[in-house]
N, CA and C atoms as a LAMMPS dump frame, in Angstrom:
ITEM: TIMESTEP
0
ITEM: NUMBER OF ATOMS
579
ITEM: BOX BOUNDS ff ff ff
-5.0000000000000000e+02 5.0000000000000000e+02
-5.0000000000000000e+02 5.0000000000000000e+02
-5.0000000000000000e+02 5.0000000000000000e+02
ITEM: ATOMS id mol type element x y z
1 1 1 N 366.998 -3.854 -203.898
2 1 2 C 366.061 -3.254 -204.771
3 1 3 C 365.813 -1.836 -204.258
4 2 1 N 365.281 -1.131 -204.51
5 2 2 C 364.973 0.834 -203.995
6 2 3 C 363.451 1.024 -204.353
7 3 1 N 363.018 0.995 -203.34
8 3 2 C 361.347 1.06 -203.405
9 3 3 C 361.05 2.308 -202.807
10 4 1 N 360.511 3.013 -203.337
11 4 2 C 359.909 4.277 -202.847
12 4 3 C 358.443 4.32 -202.245
13 5 1 N 358.092 4.851 -201.197
14 5 2 C 356.539 4.408 -200.653
15 5 3 C 355.949 6.123 -200.757
16 6 1 N 355.405 6.59 -201.487
17 6 2 C 355.025 8.121 -201.816
18 6 3 C 353.722 8.04 -202.078
19 7 1 N 353.522 9.35 -201.456
20 7 2 C 351.989 9.984 -202.105
21 7 3 C 352.004 11.321 -201.581
22 8 1 N 351.869 12.037 -202.642
23 8 2 C 351.221 14.151 -202.244
24 8 3 C 350.565 13.848 -201.16
25 9 1 N 349.627 13.483 -200.5
26 9 2 C 348.837 13.443 -199.643
27 9 3 C 349.485 12.315 -198.318
28 10 1 N 349.253 13.554 -197.306
29 10 2 C 349.667 12.36 -196.067
30 10 3 C 348.381 11.865 -195.522
31 11 1 N 348.607 11.163 -194.498
32 11 2 C 347.773 10.371 -193.976
33 11 3 C 347.237 8.844 -194.372
34 12 1 N 347.98 8.483 -195.729
35 12 2 C 347.264 7.367 -196.273
36 12 3 C 347.917 6.024 -196.042
37 13 1 N 349.316 6.083 -195.224
38 13 2 C 350.021 4.99 -194.608
39 13 3 C 351.399 4.812 -195.038
40 14 1 N 352.331 5.636 -195.598
41 14 2 C 353.119 5.664 -196.429
42 14 3 C 353.969 5.273 -195.09
43 15 1 N 354.403 5.965 -193.965
44 15 2 C 355.158 4.713 -193.072
45 15 3 C 354.5 3.437 -192.822
46 16 1 N 353.259 3.488 -192.349
47 16 2 C 353.267 1.454 -192.07
48 16 3 C 353.255 0.934 -193.021
49 17 1 N 353.295 1.635 -194.411
50 17 2 C 353.333 0.626 -195.154
51 17 3 C 355.397 0.099 -195.741
52 18 1 N 355.781 1.17 -194.91
53 18 2 C 356.812 1.319 -195.382
54 18 3 C 357.357 0.174 -193.568
55 19 1 N 356.959 0.371 -192.494
56 19 2 C 357.336 -0.249 -191.433
57 19 3 C 357.004 -1.738 -192.143
58 20 1 N 355.793 -2.091 -192.13
59 20 2 C 355.204 -3.334 -192.297
60 20 3 C 356.102 -3.92 -192.974
61 21 1 N 356.178 -3.075 -194.349
62 21 2 C 356.945 -3.618 -195.77
63 21 3 C 358.773 -4.124 -195.583
64 22 1 N 359.002 -3.535 -194.483
65 22 2 C 360.29 -4.023 -194.371
66 22 3 C 360.292 -4.947 -193.139
67 23 1 N 359.259 -4.925 -192.355
68 23 2 C 359.243 -6.27 -191.753
69 23 3 C 359.281 -7.65 -192.418
70 24 1 N 358.296 -7.386 -193.424
71 24 2 C 358.158 -8.824 -194.295
72 24 3 C 359.17 -8.858 -194.893
73 25 1 N 359.656 -8.124 -195.762
74 25 2 C 360.982 -8.547 -196.464
75 25 3 C 362.326 -9.242 -196.022
76 26 1 N 362.596 -8.682 -194.619
77 26 2 C 363.795 -9 -193.745
78 26 3 C 363.422 -10.717 -194.042
79 27 1 N 362.383 -11.28 -194.546
80 27 2 C 362.675 -12.544 -194.872
81 27 3 C 363.054 -13.151 -196.06
82 28 1 N 363.274 -11.954 -197.042
83 28 2 C 363.737 -11.987 -198.396
84 28 3 C 365.224 -11.382 -198.853
85 29 1 N 365.958 -10.603 -197.572
86 29 2 C 366.952 -10.185 -197.565
87 29 3 C 366.67 -9.329 -196.511
88 30 1 N 368.195 -8.436 -196.672
89 30 2 C 368.801 -7.243 -195.871
90 30 3 C 367.658 -6.382 -196.008
91 31 1 N 366.946 -5.423 -194.918
92 31 2 C 366.241 -4.043 -194.715
93 31 3 C 366.811 -2.664 -194.479
94 32 1 N 366.966 -1.869 -195.652
95 32 2 C 367.264 -0.672 -194.624
96 32 3 C 366.13 0.259 -194.948
97 33 1 N 365.176 1.254 -193.741
98 33 2 C 364.053 1.858 -194.404
99 33 3 C 365.245 3.389 -193.8
100 34 1 N 364.734 4.23 -195.571
101 34 2 C 365.12 5.881 -194.8
102 34 3 C 364.15 6.289 -195.003
103 35 1 N 364.29 7.087 -193.77
104 35 2 C 363.206 7.938 -193.538
105 35 3 C 363.14 9.257 -193.768
106 36 1 N 362.792 10.123 -195.303
107 36 2 C 362.955 11.132 -195.838
108 36 3 C 361.664 12.129 -195.685
109 37 1 N 360.976 11.648 -194.57
110 37 2 C 360.252 12.765 -194.132
111 37 3 C 360.397 13.318 -193.329
112 38 1 N 360.816 14.816 -193.186
113 38 2 C 361.323 15.728 -191.658
114 38 3 C 360.576 15.626 -190.552
115 39 1 N 359.15 14.666 -190.805
116 39 2 C 358.683 14.588 -189.45
117 39 3 C 359.286 13.392 -188.666
118 40 1 N 359.752 12.198 -189.483
119 40 2 C 360.094 11.579 -188.767
120 40 3 C 359.39 10.48 -187.979
121 41 1 N 358.089 9.975 -188.601
122 41 2 C 357.776 9.121 -188.15
123 41 3 C 358.441 7.724 -188.112
124 42 1 N 358.285 7.24 -189.263
125 42 2 C 359.444 6.137 -189.301
126 42 3 C 360.425 6.263 -187.742
127 43 1 N 361.552 6.943 -188.164
128 43 2 C 362.33 7.221 -187.141
129 43 3 C 362.106 6.545 -185.584
130 44 1 N 360.823 8.055 -185.191
131 44 2 C 360.55 7.59 -184.197
132 44 3 C 359.421 6.908 -183.942
133 45 1 N 359.072 5.731 -185.145
134 45 2 C 358.45 4.402 -184.916
135 45 3 C 359.943 3.531 -184.026
136 46 1 N 360.771 3.068 -184.901
137 46 2 C 361.773 2.226 -184.719
138 46 3 C 362.599 2.894 -183.248
139 47 1 N 362.892 3.829 -182.992
140 47 2 C 362.796 4.268 -181.54
141 47 3 C 361.941 3.791 -180.488
142 48 1 N 361.206 4.075 -180.788
143 48 2 C 360.152 3.038 -179.748
144 48 3 C 360.31 2.291 -179.595
145 49 1 N 359.882 0.887 -180.806
146 49 2 C 359.519 -0.515 -180.13
147 49 3 C 361.325 -0.43 -179.676
148 50 1 N 362.413 -0.061 -180.109
149 50 2 C 363.879 -0.226 -179.216
150 50 3 C 363.319 -0.104 -177.888
151 51 1 N 363.005 1.228 -177.513
152 51 2 C 362.703 1.435 -176.156
153 51 3 C 361.934 0.636 -175.88
154 52 1 N 360.73 0.165 -176.129
155 52 2 C 359.835 -0.847 -175.519
156 52 3 C 360.135 -2.445 -175.534
157 53 1 N 361.924 -2.63 -176.19
158 53 2 C 362.259 -3.94 -175.872
159 53 3 C 362.106 -4.636 -176.988
160 54 1 N 360.888 -3.993 -178.353
161 54 2 C 360.861 -5.256 -178.947
162 54 3 C 361.816 -4.504 -180.781
163 55 1 N 363.207 -4.459 -180.947
164 55 2 C 363.312 -3.833 -181.589
165 55 3 C 363.477 -4.591 -182.747
166 56 1 N 362.46 -3.354 -184.235
167 56 2 C 362.699 -3.707 -185.681
168 56 3 C 363.927 -4.458 -186.117
169 57 1 N 363.113 -5.178 -187.052
170 57 2 C 364.675 -6.276 -187.75
171 57 3 C 365.071 -5.431 -188.533
172 58 1 N 365.388 -4.202 -189.054
173 58 2 C 365.876 -3.487 -190.105
174 58 3 C 366.308 -2.628 -189.549
175 59 1 N 366.987 -1.479 -189.806
176 59 2 C 367.393 -0.083 -189.602
177 59 3 C 366.966 0.782 -190.561
178 60 1 N 365.938 2.04 -189.72
179 60 2 C 365.817 2.878 -190.004
180 60 3 C 366.481 4.431 -189.875
181 61 1 N 366.986 4.893 -190.899
182 61 2 C 367.967 6.185 -191.269
183 61 3 C 366.95 7.217 -191.715
184 62 1 N 367.18 8.366 -191.22
185 62 2 C 367.191 9.77 -191.408
186 62 3 C 368.102 10.156 -192.383
187 63 1 N 366.838 10.516 -193.689
188 63 2 C 368.015 11.549 -194.458
189 63 3 C 366.899 12.922 -194.881
190 64 1 N 367.99 13.652 -195.623
191 64 2 C 367.318 14.676 -196.327
192 64 3 C 367.671 14.324 -197.656
193 65 1 N 367.308 15.252 -198.631
194 65 2 C 367.472 14.899 -200.257
195 65 3 C 368.41 14.652 -200.598
196 66 1 N 369.624 15.458 -200.069
197 66 2 C 371.136 15.459 -200.686
198 66 3 C 371.541 13.96 -200.08
199 67 1 N 371.425 13.504 -199.122
200 67 2 C 371.814 12.334 -198.325
201 67 3 C 370.81 10.796 -198.97
202 68 1 N 369.424 11.458 -199.482
203 68 2 C 368.964 10.616 -200.561
204 68 3 C 369.196 10.517 -201.589
205 69 1 N 369.914 11.355 -202.441
206 69 2 C 370.443 10.927 -203.653
207 69 3 C 372.063 10.25 -203.83
208 70 1 N 372.388 10.522 -203.206
209 70 2 C 373.403 9.575 -202.312
210 70 3 C 373.842 8.441 -202.029
211 71 1 N 372.661 7.982 -201.558
212 71 2 C 372.655 6.489 -200.57
213 71 3 C 372.814 5.706 -201.299
214 72 1 N 373.918 4.898 -200.668
215 72 2 C 374.731 3.431 -201.576
216 72 3 C 373.807 2.421 -201.071
217 73 1 N 373.897 1.531 -202.074
218 73 2 C 372.396 0.159 -201.883
219 73 3 C 373.376 -0.706 -200.773
220 74 1 N 372.817 -0.386 -199.735
221 74 2 C 373.98 -1.718 -198.411
222 74 3 C 373.376 -2.678 -198.336
223 75 1 N 372.125 -2.922 -198.35
224 75 2 C 371.106 -3.805 -198.288
225 75 3 C 370.756 -4.435 -199.47
226 76 1 N 369.948 -5.529 -198.971
227 76 2 C 368.886 -6.011 -200.647
228 76 3 C 367.736 -4.858 -201.314
229 77 1 N 367.423 -4.926 -199.832
230 77 2 C 365.913 -3.864 -199.901
231 77 3 C 366.378 -2.254 -199.342
232 78 1 N 365.911 -1.421 -199.632
233 78 2 C 365.903 0.277 -199.259
234 78 3 C 364.436 0.604 -199.23
235 79 1 N 363.97 0.874 -198.316
236 79 2 C 362.89 1.443 -198.384
237 79 3 C 362.245 2.971 -198.273
238 80 1 N 362.028 3.82 -199.148
239 80 2 C 362.217 4.991 -198.685
240 80 3 C 360.824 5.584 -198.431
241 81 1 N 360.962 6.146 -197.449
242 81 2 C 359.402 6.845 -196.578
243 81 3 C 359.009 8.31 -196.986
244 82 1 N 358.116 8.183 -197.434
245 82 2 C 358.868 10.197 -197.818
246 82 3 C 357.956 11.119 -197.061
247 83 1 N 358.091 12.507 -197.492
248 83 2 C 357.492 13.696 -197.231
249 83 3 C 355.869 13.902 -198.395
250 84 1 N 354.536 13.826 -197.631
251 84 2 C 354.123 14.243 -198.288
252 84 3 C 353.745 16.057 -198.899
253 85 1 N 353.838 16.043 -200.014
254 85 2 C 353.097 17.693 -200.554
255 85 3 C 354.525 18.055 -200.871
256 86 1 N 355.583 17.632 -201.172
257 86 2 C 357.227 18.247 -201.282
258 86 3 C 357.745 17.621 -203
259 87 1 N 357.288 18.497 -203.722
260 87 2 C 357.52 18.047 -205.458
261 87 3 C 359.131 17.729 -205.054
262 88 1 N 359.558 18.61 -204.525
263 88 2 C 361.328 17.652 -204.474
264 88 3 C 361.675 16.769 -203.513
265 89 1 N 361.261 16.679 -202.496
266 89 2 C 361.484 15.645 -201.6
267 89 3 C 361.182 14.359 -202.672
268 90 1 N 359.826 13.986 -203.28
269 90 2 C 359.296 13.24 -203.875
270 90 3 C 360.343 12.758 -205.17
271 91 1 N 360.196 14.526 -206.101
272 91 2 C 361.281 13.957 -207.066
273 91 3 C 362.877 13.141 -206.482
274 92 1 N 363.175 13.462 -205.524
275 92 2 C 364.858 13.294 -205.007
276 92 3 C 364.537 11.494 -204.39
277 93 1 N 363.354 10.78 -204.081
278 93 2 C 362.966 9.764 -203.869
279 93 3 C 362.837 9.269 -204.73
280 94 1 N 362.206 9.177 -206.042
281 94 2 C 362.014 9.102 -207.443
282 94 3 C 363.518 8.47 -208.162
283 95 1 N 364.14 9.385 -207.946
284 95 2 C 365.405 8.997 -208.779
285 95 3 C 366.194 8.378 -207.895
286 96 1 N 366.05 7.653 -206.959
287 96 2 C 366.706 6.828 -206.167
288 96 3 C 366.635 5.694 -206.354
289 97 1 N 365.529 5.883 -206.971
290 97 2 C 364.283 4.483 -206.729
291 97 3 C 364.174 3.51 -208.027
292 98 1 N 363.298 2.306 -207.747
293 98 2 C 363.424 1.162 -208.393
294 98 3 C 362.235 1.128 -209.522
295 99 1 N 361.23 0.977 -207.753
296 99 2 C 359.941 0.784 -207.872
297 99 3 C 359.502 1.601 -206.714
298 100 1 N 358.273 2.315 -207.563
299 100 2 C 356.941 3.472 -205.984
300 100 3 C 355.507 2.591 -206.019
301 101 1 N 355.7 2.943 -205.133
302 101 2 C 354.552 2.25 -204.434
303 101 3 C 353.65 3.614 -203.457
304 102 1 N 352.475 3.654 -204.339
305 102 2 C 351.57 4.774 -203.946
306 102 3 C 350.701 4.352 -202.867
307 103 1 N 350.679 4.208 -201.749
308 103 2 C 349.611 3.67 -200.836
309 103 3 C 348.283 4.676 -200.713
310 104 1 N 347.056 4.306 -200.328
311 104 2 C 346.058 5.811 -200.405
312 104 3 C 344.959 4.75 -199.899
313 105 1 N 343.983 5.403 -198.988
314 105 2 C 342.921 4.906 -198.418
315 105 3 C 341.968 5.263 -200.078
316 106 1 N 341.053 3.957 -200.061
317 106 2 C 340.07 4.216 -201.153
318 106 3 C 338.79 5.208 -201.204
319 107 1 N 339.002 5.961 -200.833
320 107 2 C 338.061 7.198 -200.48
321 107 3 C 338.026 8.151 -201.335
322 108 1 N 337.281 8.954 -201.541
323 108 2 C 337.029 10.211 -202.594
324 108 3 C 338.264 10.748 -202.41
325 109 1 N 338.871 11.813 -201.461
326 109 2 C 339.847 12.619 -201.406
327 109 3 C 341.057 12.275 -201.775
328 110 1 N 341.341 10.84 -201.096
329 110 2 C 342.116 10.013 -201.244
330 110 3 C 342.759 9.877 -202.723
331 111 1 N 341.54 9.511 -203.122
332 111 2 C 341.62 8.691 -204.593
333 111 3 C 342.089 9.779 -205.577
334 112 1 N 341.529 10.86 -205.098
335 112 2 C 341.659 11.977 -205.85
336 112 3 C 343.084 12.603 -205.909
337 113 1 N 343.817 12.449 -205.001
338 113 2 C 345.683 12.887 -205.028
339 113 3 C 346.007 11.864 -205.523
340 114 1 N 345.474 10.734 -205.65
341 114 2 C 346.967 9.711 -206.498
342 114 3 C 347.173 10.287 -207.872
343 115 1 N 346.632 10.694 -208.138
344 115 2 C 346.533 10.428 -210.166
345 115 3 C 347.993 11.61 -210.395
346 116 1 N 348.002 13.08 -209.243
347 116 2 C 348.909 13.526 -209.677
348 116 3 C 350.168 12.535 -208.652
349 117 1 N 350.5 11.942 -208.117
350 117 2 C 351.703 11.15 -207.732
351 117 3 C 351.777 10.503 -208.753
352 118 1 N 350.99 9.697 -209.34
353 118 2 C 351.107 8.618 -210.56
354 118 3 C 351.554 8.86 -211.934
355 119 1 N 351.3 9.996 -212.214
356 119 2 C 351.622 10.452 -213.314
357 119 3 C 353.248 10.53 -213.646
358 120 1 N 354.003 11.443 -212.104
359 120 2 C 354.89 11.688 -212.09
360 120 3 C 355.519 10.229 -211.468
361 121 1 N 355.42 9.576 -211.051
362 121 2 C 356.166 8.296 -210.271
363 121 3 C 355.842 7.344 -211.446
364 122 1 N 355.149 7.474 -212.755
365 122 2 C 355.105 6.085 -213.322
366 122 3 C 355.73 6.572 -214.276
367 123 1 N 356.14 8.235 -214.742
368 123 2 C 356.832 8.296 -215.96
369 123 3 C 358.68 8.293 -215.183
370 124 1 N 359.269 7.754 -214.132
371 124 2 C 360.416 7.641 -213.846
372 124 3 C 360.069 5.945 -213.542
373 125 1 N 359.886 5.519 -212.922
374 125 2 C 359.912 3.789 -212.31
375 125 3 C 358.704 3.448 -212.477
376 126 1 N 358.836 2.062 -212.564
377 126 2 C 357.545 0.879 -212.31
378 126 3 C 356.996 1.672 -211.035
379 127 1 N 355.389 1.469 -210.859
380 127 2 C 354.72 2.326 -209.896
381 127 3 C 353.737 1.259 -209.746
382 128 1 N 353.18 1.148 -208.402
383 128 2 C 351.488 0.119 -208.454
384 128 3 C 351.225 1.357 -207.14
385 129 1 N 349.731 1.072 -207.466
386 129 2 C 349.246 1.626 -206.329
387 129 3 C 348.744 0.976 -205.174
388 130 1 N 348.335 0.993 -203.782
389 130 2 C 348.167 0.069 -203.091
390 130 3 C 346.988 0.713 -201.859
391 131 1 N 345.94 -0.126 -202.255
392 131 2 C 344.818 0.814 -201.611
393 131 3 C 345.026 -0.298 -199.596
394 132 1 N 344.949 1.259 -198.677
395 132 2 C 345.323 1.103 -197.594
396 132 3 C 343.612 0.833 -196.803
397 133 1 N 343.829 1.454 -195.522
398 133 2 C 343.024 0.998 -194.503
399 133 3 C 341.842 0.838 -195.198
400 134 1 N 341.347 -0.412 -195.989
401 134 2 C 340.182 -0.818 -196.853
402 134 3 C 339.441 -1.501 -196.076
403 135 1 N 338.416 -1.82 -196.861
404 135 2 C 337.544 -2.883 -196.235
405 135 3 C 336.729 -3.209 -197.551
406 136 1 N 337.366 -4.133 -197.928
407 136 2 C 336.666 -4.816 -199.744
408 136 3 C 335.284 -5.058 -199.861
409 137 1 N 334.889 -4.913 -198.577
410 137 2 C 333.656 -4.945 -198.846
411 137 3 C 332.135 -4.001 -199.121
412 138 1 N 333.657 -2.774 -198.993
413 138 2 C 332.752 -1.294 -198.99
414 138 3 C 332.477 -0.791 -200.749
415 139 1 N 331.425 0.067 -200.693
416 139 2 C 331.237 0.16 -202.643
417 139 3 C 332.632 1.322 -202.66
418 140 1 N 333.373 1.954 -201.642
419 140 2 C 334.192 2.826 -201.785
420 140 3 C 335.038 2.333 -202.133
421 141 1 N 335.562 0.842 -201.934
422 141 2 C 336.451 0.004 -202.36
423 141 3 C 336.833 -0.748 -203.564
424 142 1 N 335.391 -1.297 -204.189
425 142 2 C 335.07 -1.68 -205.194
426 142 3 C 335.447 -0.446 -206.305
427 143 1 N 334.563 0.386 -205.739
428 143 2 C 335.022 1.793 -207.287
429 143 3 C 336.28 1.931 -207.175
430 144 1 N 337.619 1.974 -206.384
431 144 2 C 337.877 2.358 -206.169
432 144 3 C 339.553 1.551 -207.24
433 145 1 N 339.345 0.501 -206.937
434 145 2 C 339.572 -0.598 -207.475
435 145 3 C 339.307 -0.889 -208.762
436 146 1 N 338.195 -0.793 -209.367
437 146 2 C 337.07 -0.862 -210.628
438 146 3 C 338.338 0.815 -211.502
439 147 1 N 337.732 2.028 -210.971
440 147 2 C 339.039 2.85 -211.443
441 147 3 C 340.365 2.734 -211.837
442 148 1 N 341.232 1.975 -211.086
443 148 2 C 342.328 1.37 -211.089
444 148 3 C 342.533 0.35 -212.463
445 149 1 N 341.412 -0.672 -212.201
446 149 2 C 341.818 -1.703 -213.186
447 149 3 C 341.281 -0.968 -214.914
448 150 1 N 340.361 0.299 -215.031
449 150 2 C 339.546 0.216 -216.286
450 150 3 C 340.619 1.716 -216.659
451 151 1 N 341.638 2.469 -215.605
452 151 2 C 342.498 3.432 -215.912
453 151 3 C 343.715 2.82 -216.549
454 152 1 N 343.89 1.119 -216.106
455 152 2 C 345.25 0.515 -216.548
456 152 3 C 346.361 0.927 -215.605
457 153 1 N 345.912 1.404 -214.573
458 153 2 C 347.304 2.176 -213.069
459 153 3 C 347.671 0.866 -212.762
460 154 1 N 349.246 0.555 -212.602
461 154 2 C 349.658 -0.676 -211.825
462 154 3 C 348.844 -0.913 -210.726
463 155 1 N 348.319 -1.28 -209.73
464 155 2 C 348.205 -1.683 -208.424
465 155 3 C 348.333 -3.255 -208.232
466 156 1 N 347.958 -3.272 -207.066
467 156 2 C 348.527 -4.479 -205.887
468 156 3 C 346.817 -5.211 -205.901
469 157 1 N 346.918 -6.448 -206.208
470 157 2 C 345.23 -6.906 -206.212
471 157 3 C 344.612 -7.079 -204.571
472 158 1 N 345.45 -6.978 -203.981
473 158 2 C 344.823 -7.508 -202.721
474 158 3 C 345.109 -6.007 -201.585
475 159 1 N 344.403 -5.465 -201.335
476 159 2 C 344.096 -4.117 -199.996
477 159 3 C 344.71 -4.956 -198.559
478 160 1 N 345.492 -3.288 -198.275
479 160 2 C 345.897 -3.494 -196.894
480 160 3 C 344.657 -3.111 -195.959
481 161 1 N 344.492 -3.993 -195.017
482 161 2 C 343.277 -3.987 -194.344
483 161 3 C 343.085 -2.652 -193.261
484 162 1 N 341.663 -2.112 -193.189
485 162 2 C 341.897 -1.089 -192.173
486 162 3 C 341.182 -1.661 -190.778
487 163 1 N 342.796 -2.602 -190.138
488 163 2 C 342.404 -3.111 -188.659
489 163 3 C 342.261 -2.132 -187.884
490 164 1 N 341.707 -1.949 -186.536
491 164 2 C 342.481 -0.956 -185.888
492 164 3 C 344.001 -1.435 -185.265
493 165 1 N 343.963 -2.867 -185.06
494 165 2 C 345.161 -3.139 -184.717
495 165 3 C 346.306 -2.606 -185.55
496 166 1 N 346.178 -2.128 -186.477
497 166 2 C 346.986 -1.98 -187.853
498 166 3 C 347.147 -0.143 -187.7
499 167 1 N 345.935 0.143 -187.179
500 167 2 C 346.35 1.825 -187.114
501 167 3 C 346.892 2.389 -186.129
502 168 1 N 346.793 1.113 -184.645
503 168 2 C 347.451 1.741 -183.598
504 168 3 C 348.493 0.661 -183.128
505 169 1 N 349.084 0.405 -184.651
506 169 2 C 350.232 -0.14 -184.507
507 169 3 C 351.614 0.362 -184.014
508 170 1 N 351.388 1.832 -184.451
509 170 2 C 352.902 2.954 -184.11
510 170 3 C 353.708 2.217 -182.984
511 171 1 N 354.714 2.333 -182.952
512 171 2 C 355.341 1.886 -181.456
513 171 3 C 355.672 0.686 -181.394
514 172 1 N 354.767 -0.288 -181.75
515 172 2 C 355.049 -1.546 -181.788
516 172 3 C 355.876 -2.703 -182.528
517 173 1 N 356.177 -3.785 -182.678
518 173 2 C 356.472 -4.837 -184.027
519 173 3 C 355.559 -5.076 -184.263
520 174 1 N 355.341 -5.052 -185.615
521 174 2 C 354.104 -5.314 -186.797
522 174 3 C 354.347 -6.796 -186.56
523 175 1 N 352.791 -7.329 -186.807
524 175 2 C 352.502 -8.595 -186.599
525 175 3 C 351.657 -9.136 -184.821
526 176 1 N 351.429 -10.224 -185.018
527 176 2 C 351.025 -11.132 -186.352
528 176 3 C 349.748 -11.036 -187.411
529 177 1 N 349.164 -9.949 -186.801
530 177 2 C 347.855 -9.918 -187.981
531 177 3 C 348.813 -8.863 -188.926
532 178 1 N 349.221 -9.395 -190.005
533 178 2 C 349.845 -7.841 -191.119
534 178 3 C 348.737 -7.392 -192.237
535 179 1 N 347.626 -7.895 -191.694
536 179 2 C 346.674 -7.113 -192.473
537 179 3 C 346.526 -7.027 -193.8
538 180 1 N 347.158 -8.511 -194.839
539 180 2 C 347.515 -8.04 -196.11
540 180 3 C 348.302 -7.383 -196.508
541 181 1 N 349.159 -7.503 -195.574
542 181 2 C 350.58 -6.915 -196.21
543 181 3 C 351.388 -7.653 -197.247
544 182 1 N 351.384 -9.194 -196.179
545 182 2 C 352.483 -10.248 -196.521
546 182 3 C 351.757 -10.052 -198.096
547 183 1 N 350.794 -10.576 -198.889
548 183 2 C 350.36 -10.582 -200.248
549 183 3 C 350.853 -9.053 -201.078
550 184 1 N 350.861 -8.235 -200.723
551 184 2 C 351.036 -7.262 -201.178
552 184 3 C 352.805 -7.286 -201.644
553 185 1 N 353.433 -7.838 -200.243
554 185 2 C 355.117 -7.787 -200.761
555 185 3 C 355.204 -9.003 -201.698
556 186 1 N 354.926 -10.119 -201.519
557 186 2 C 354.409 -11.294 -202.282
558 186 3 C 354.31 -10.719 -204.014
559 187 1 N 353.777 -9.714 -204.223
560 187 2 C 353.137 -9.36 -205.213
561 187 3 C 353.971 -8.79 -205.728
562 188 1 N 354.994 -7.63 -205.03
563 188 2 C 355.78 -6.687 -205.497
564 188 3 C 357.261 -8.075 -206.051
565 189 1 N 357.38 -8.607 -204.907
566 189 2 C 358.808 -9.804 -205.583
567 189 3 C 358.236 -10.146 -206.951
568 190 1 N 356.859 -10.532 -206.885
569 190 2 C 357.004 -11.197 -208.395
570 190 3 C 356.694 -10.613 -209.475
571 191 1 N 356.229 -9.462 -209.186
572 191 2 C 356.033 -8.318 -210.188
573 191 3 C 357.78 -8.178 -210.841
574 192 1 N 358.417 -7.802 -209.86
575 192 2 C 359.674 -7.057 -210.081
576 192 3 C 360.984 -8.243 -210.196
577 193 1 N 360.485 -9.686 -210.665
578 193 2 C 361.181 -10.867 -210.671
579 193 3 C 361.768 -10.233 -212.552
């Protein structure tokens, strides 16, 4: 299955979602993350965990748009970490995918940017919004969830939590606190069967 992790806005958790989902999906099959973001955050994460002696359990490969379109399905799951605010890059990733996940924090400006990405991705592939960096007790979270439900936009029932351990996880192997990612992976697999 090819899964694109995308949002036109940066800083919403695309790379974190890619790495955490990859870490969990290895329990269901082989995984590869394609780092289509020229910033290379997923690639750097993989390199640093390897340097720290705790490598990721899957390969992270840097790709450009042309390589993305020609990527062969060599693993059970391919996660594509996209660049923000690059329509051509997002389109190339969607052309190569079967499912899109749009991570977003449940805050005003982050949610306002979801709609343009969702309109594009849902016209191409099955699309789900994933609320990230969330605290389910807050008004912002409840309001974001209500908007997703009333508009009929596909979304995960469980948010990933805004825990400090997750925000500071860069350079480390994810776990044992997966902050809700495990339930999101289970929901994704159930929805795409």
